[in-house]
C-alpha atoms as one frame of an Amber mdcrd trajectory, in Angstrom:
protein
-100.550  20.150 -79.793-102.484  17.466 -77.894 -99.810  17.339 -75.186 -99.866
  21.144 -74.912-103.643  21.145 -74.393-103.360  18.484 -71.677-100.580  20.431
 -69.950-102.619  23.657 -70.093-105.670  21.901 -68.624-103.615  20.430 -65.801
-102.080  23.831 -65.108-105.514  25.473 -64.869-106.765  22.723 -62.571-103.662
  23.156 -60.426-104.254  26.893 -60.022-107.914  26.268 -59.139-106.943  23.655
 -56.573-104.667  26.134 -54.803-106.902  29.197 -55.055-105.788  31.703 -52.455
-109.266  32.618 -51.240-111.766  30.220 -49.704-114.864  29.198 -51.607-117.385
  31.386 -49.804-120.500  29.738 -51.287-121.547  28.266 -47.918-121.157  31.684
 -46.301-123.279  33.187 -49.088-126.037  30.781 -48.021-125.763  32.023 -44.441
-126.104  35.611 -45.631-129.476  34.780 -47.158-130.791  35.106 -43.599-130.243
  38.880 -43.905-133.161  41.102 -44.921-133.920  44.805 -44.937-135.977  45.921
 -41.961-136.547  48.608 -39.355-135.669  48.117 -35.703-135.805  50.765 -32.983
-136.659  53.263 -35.764-133.407  52.475 -37.576-133.289  51.033 -41.086-130.851
  48.136 -41.209-129.980  44.691 -42.536-131.646  42.394 -40.008-130.244  38.919
 -39.284-132.571  36.003 -38.574-130.505  34.505 -35.761-133.215  32.040 -34.792
-133.125  30.507 -38.287-129.314  30.352 -38.216-129.444  28.641 -34.832-131.877
  26.049 -36.149-130.363  25.288 -39.547-126.727  24.971 -38.398-125.356  26.532
 -41.582-123.022  28.888 -39.756-121.238  26.000 -38.041-120.126  24.597 -41.410
-118.856  28.032 -42.447-116.946  28.372 -39.187-115.272  24.980 -39.686-114.149
  26.079 -43.150-112.835  29.351 -41.763-111.005  27.759 -38.842-109.185  25.294
 -41.097-108.189  27.717 -43.844-104.400  28.166 -44.303-103.990  31.945 -44.101
-100.443  31.750 -45.497-101.996  31.068 -48.887-103.364  34.625 -49.001-100.943
  36.344 -51.328-101.843  40.041 -51.455-103.475  42.859 -49.509-106.878  42.517
 -51.180-107.071  38.795 -50.435-106.121  39.394 -46.807-108.575  42.254 -46.369
-111.471  40.327 -47.894-110.649  37.219 -45.871-110.393  38.949 -42.515-113.464
  41.138 -43.094-115.440  37.973 -43.754-113.752  36.302 -40.779-114.698  39.133
 -38.426-118.321  39.057 -39.556-118.555  35.269 -39.337-117.103  35.231 -35.830
-119.381  38.079 -34.717-122.364  36.043 -35.934-120.972  33.007 -34.129-120.508
  34.986 -30.922-124.183  35.942 -30.958-125.368  32.422 -31.829-123.190  30.839
 -29.139-125.084  32.908 -26.548-128.488  33.188 -28.219-130.913  34.610 -27.277
-129.299  37.896 -26.206-130.348  41.519 -26.509-126.867  42.807 -27.330-123.511
  41.281 -28.232-122.078  43.362 -25.383-124.078  41.185 -22.960-121.565  38.396
 -23.659-118.916  40.418 -21.835-118.742  42.975 -19.047-117.133  46.328 -18.295
-114.100  44.527 -16.893-113.985  41.824 -19.570-115.621  43.182 -22.761-116.853
  40.832 -25.449-114.326  42.214 -27.955-111.422  40.630 -26.085-113.049  37.252
 -25.541-112.173  34.221 -27.630-114.364  34.347 -30.738-113.031  31.192 -32.414
-110.035  29.727 -34.230-108.444  30.702 -37.535-105.748  28.431 -38.941-105.170
  26.820 -35.549-104.961  30.092 -33.612-107.600  31.326 -31.185-108.550  34.941
 -31.926-110.834  37.642 -30.572-112.809  40.209 -32.529-110.503  42.857 -31.106
-107.421  41.068 -32.465-108.867  40.805 -35.963-109.921  44.444 -36.036-107.016
  46.145 -34.275-104.066  43.819 -34.890-104.799  42.652 -38.435-107.275  44.851
 -40.313-106.569  48.379 -39.071-102.765  48.157 -39.558-103.428  47.467 -43.243
-104.350  51.130 -43.658-107.777  50.802 -45.251-110.315  53.016 -43.397-113.240
  51.644 -45.400-113.092  48.449 -43.315-115.087  50.302 -40.665-118.121  50.135
 -42.948-117.666  46.447 -43.740-117.008  44.757 -40.388-120.216  44.365 -38.416
-120.359  44.011 -34.630-123.892  42.569 -34.705-125.538  45.795 -33.545-128.320
  48.013 -34.874-126.086  51.045 -35.478-123.278  49.071 -37.116-122.898  49.274
 -40.890-125.167  46.766 -42.587-124.058  43.166 -42.957-123.563  42.765 -46.697
-125.700  40.041 -48.267-122.732  38.587 -50.184-119.193  37.681 -49.062-116.282
  40.022 -49.738-113.807  38.931 -52.412-110.418  40.235 -53.460-111.489  40.888
 -57.040-114.567  42.888 -56.061-113.266  44.434 -52.855-112.781  48.033 -53.980
-116.306  48.247 -55.387-117.789  46.450 -52.385-116.118  48.767 -49.882-117.181
  51.881 -51.783-120.752  50.604 -51.855-120.667  49.949 -48.117-119.441  53.466
 -47.356-122.022  55.030 -49.654-124.852  52.989 -48.193-123.852  53.870 -44.637
-123.528  57.602 -45.322-126.867  57.606 -47.152-128.585  56.081 -44.114-129.850
  59.019 -42.049-130.758  56.689 -39.187-127.176  55.753 -38.368-124.633  57.156
 -40.839-125.207  60.832 -41.588-127.993  63.403 -41.369-128.365  67.181 -41.435
-130.040  68.617 -38.347-130.099  72.069 -36.712-127.487  73.608 -39.002-125.010
  70.827 -38.443-124.104  67.528 -40.045-124.514  64.682 -37.583-122.378  61.615
 -38.239-121.861  58.207 -36.670-119.627  57.889 -33.631-117.557  55.445 -35.683
-115.790  58.517 -37.088-114.818  59.583 -33.578-113.695  56.157 -32.369-111.466
  55.599 -35.416-110.652  59.186 -36.369-106.925  58.571 -36.798-107.599  55.861
 -39.401-108.961  58.529 -41.769-105.875  60.763 -41.617-104.281  58.833 -44.490
-107.158  59.910 -46.759-107.281  63.561 -45.714-109.279  63.247 -42.525-112.884
  62.451 -41.653-114.494  65.405 -43.423-112.561  64.912 -46.656-113.428  61.223
 -46.592-117.140  61.902 -46.087-117.367  64.601 -48.754-115.790  62.255 -51.263
-118.979  60.178 -51.028-121.406  63.003 -50.205-120.405  65.896 -52.430-123.914
  67.295 -51.983-123.340  68.288 -48.367-123.522  71.973 -47.383-120.688  73.703
 -45.563-121.791  72.939 -42.024-119.866  71.656 -38.984-119.632  67.909 -38.456
-120.697  66.444 -35.111-120.123  62.747 -34.389-123.100  62.443 -32.070-125.657
  60.158 -33.696-126.807  57.819 -30.934-125.195  54.379 -31.232-127.703  51.584
 -30.673-125.950  48.455 -29.351-129.069  46.272 -29.494-128.479  43.131 -31.531
-129.178  43.419 -35.267-131.796  40.669 -35.135-135.184  39.782 -33.715-135.226
  38.794 -30.047-137.954  37.741 -27.650-137.867  41.092 -25.849-137.418  43.387
 -28.832-139.839  43.915 -31.690-139.016  44.573 -35.325-141.185  45.857 -38.128
-140.273  44.252 -41.434-140.369  46.400 -44.560-140.064  45.639 -48.253
């Protein structure tokens, strides 16, 4: 019996040592810099980029991310959670590497957009935000990612204040969609006998075909909506989702 207990303990320790997902506790500390606020008349999760620049916490998270062996991710949920976190970490890094800026798009140009620029390394490979989104995440067939990855802009879905995990992913993604569609400033609002929705639904329309299309997807979360036409024309604000020297923000509780 004693030998069995020792073997069981060693087995548990072995599984813990080779856990497929990273320990995201350091990233959770970074996300404490996120607070609810209003910027440009839009309610959002505001990032304190100045504090992140000063405390250096994101650099430690990036080192962990860049050295993580992605082959250890064993299922779809682990891969989705990892690469959603990776995208958001590298988007934060992109802003900090060029701070202060008014918009993440300022890092690039019309000819060479920021999305295709090197954002950092993952498991020894240099990647861009575009590669993570379009070559890794979107082919996995989960349209809810569009409400979890955050391109550091006011009209993006809010940056979640906790990391994504495989075990909690389904609930986390549903919460993100619900929160976005309940935000009349950037997700969905009824105006002039029409339902205005984010341009995200236009840019990635084909990703929602697997779940019945954009309207079916939206009504799954907003069953209260009247029978009105949908228009993906809510203005998309590309200003950075943080406080800058040239932009003001009014904090709210």
